[in-house]
C-alpha positions, 0 to 999 in steps of 0.5 A, spaced: 253 503 323 246 506 322 243 500 325 248 501 331 246 508 332 239 507 331 239 501 337 243 506 341 238 511 340 232 507 342 236 504 348 236 511 350 229 514 349 227 507 352 230 507 358 226 511 363 231 513 367 234 518 362 228 522 363 228 522 370 221 518 370 220 514 377 213 509 375 212 508 382 210 515 383 204 519 380 206 524 375 202 530 373 199 529 366 202 536 363 209 533 365 208 527 362 206 530 355 212 534 356 216 528 355 213 526 349 213 532 345 218 533 340 223 538 343 227 539 336 225 544 330 220 541 325 223 536 320 223 541 314 222 549 314 216 549 309 209 549 309 205 542 309 199 538 309 197 533 314 194 527 313 193 523 319 189 517 321 187 511 326 185 504 324 182 498 327 184 493 322 188 487 324 195 485 321 191 480 316 186 486 313 192 491 312 196 485 308 190 483 304 188 491 302 195 491 300 196 497 305 204 497 306 205 496 298 201 502 297 204 506 302 211 505 299 208 507 292 205 514 295 212 515 299 216 514 292 211 519 289 215 524 293 222 521 295 224 517 288 227 523 284 228 518 278 220 517 277 217 522 272 211 522 276 215 525 282 213 531 285 216 538 284 219 541 291 216 536 296 218 532 301 215 527 306 215 526 314 212 519 315 210 516 322 207 509 323 205 506 330 202 500 332 196 501 338 194 496 343 187 495 340 182 491 345 188 491 350 188 498 351 181 498 354 183 497 361 176 495 363 174 502 359 167 504 361 166 510 356 167 515 361 173 518 357 173 523 351 179 520 349 177 517 342 178 511 338 181 507 344 180 501 339 185 503 334 190 498 332 194 502 328 196 510 327 199 513 320 201 520 319 204 522 312 205 529 312 208 532 305 212 539 305 212 543 299 217 549 297 212 554 295 217 558 291 217 553 286 211 553 281 206 548 282 209 545 288 203 547 293 198 544 288 202 538 287 202 537 295 195 538 296 193 533 290 198 528 294 195 529 301 188 528 297 190 522 294 193 519 301 186 521 304 181 518 298 185 512 297 187 510 305 180 512 308 173 510 307 169 503 305 175 501 300 180 504 304 187 501 304 188 503 312 182 504 315 174 503 313 172 509 318 174 516 318 178 516 325 182 523 326 186 526 332 183 532 335 191 534 336 192 533 328 186 536 324 186 537 316 182 539 311 178 545 309 173 544 315 175 547 322 168 547 324 169 542 330 161 542 331 160 540 324 166 535 323 166 532 330 164 525 328 171 524 325 174 526 332 170 523 337 167 516 338 160 517 337 154 523 337 153 521 344 160 522 347 160 529 343 153 531 346 156 529 353 162 533 352 158 539 349 154 539 356 159 539 360 162 545 356 156 549 356 156 548 364 163 550 365 164 555 360 157 558 358 160 564 355 166 561 351 172 564 354 176 558 352 173 558 345 179 561 341 176 558 334 171 554 331 175 548 332 173 547 339 167 544 342 161 548 343 164 553 338 158 554 334 154 557 341 159 562 341 159 564 334 151 564 334 152 569 340 158 573 336 153 574 330 147 576 335 151 581 338 153 584 331 146 584 328 144 587 335 149 593 335 148 594 327 141 595 329 143 599 335 147 604 331 142 605 325 136 607 330 140 611 335 138 617 333 130 615 333 126 615 339 126 609 343 121 603 342 116 605 347 116 612 346 116 611 338 110 607 339 107 613 343 109 618 338 106 614 332 099 613 336 099 621 337 101 623 330 095 618 328 091 621 333 092 628 331 092 627 323 085 624 325 082 629 330 085 636 327 080 637 321 075 635 326 077 641 331 078 645 325 071 644 323 067 644 330 067 652 330 064 652 323 059 646 325 057 650 332 055 657 328 051 653 322 047 650 328 
């Protein structure tokens, strides 16, 4: 019964007619994204740690690395309550998806900002935790960090390169200007996008936080403004810079000439 329901579900979502989609006509990207968006409530009503990676490994390479077995073990860490190592108060939502690899390029000319077009697979492993349970948050974070450390890197089970998606950031570095090489193909691509951002949005109107292209520009401008306002507040009861220099010069001149003026009559009398 479960298999029949599953096949029925995929048959429905796989039929473009159920979405009112006519691929003979162009559609706005906003409409297309809406069709892709998960419209139900979140999987679990708890806080969570996300770990999402892309990979360009082949099936043979993933098999050789033992990725499938390793993934099953990490899921069992949470889901198998019979294990003594099972995490306390945690749940997992996992997604795995094949990508097109070289077949996704479509005469790719390098002018798009969409990163990791040559990826062959996608893996998302999110751990939810009950923050009312003592120690659950630390265990969830420890599990997520293990997934990242063992899954990605030179000896990674899933990917030899840290490939993340801009819509699914994770970790403790949300300064995109500093962490952009995990989200964009290369430094050259990022600098090109940054140049466009600076040209069309020079004042950072569309920069709500540090996880935005060029956010460091806005932060530096904000810090400079705060510093300038602080100096202005500290000196607002003092003369302006131009007058201040004149007053200082006048004061110094008076200090030097006053004794001379006082002594002048005496010098004349003695003469």
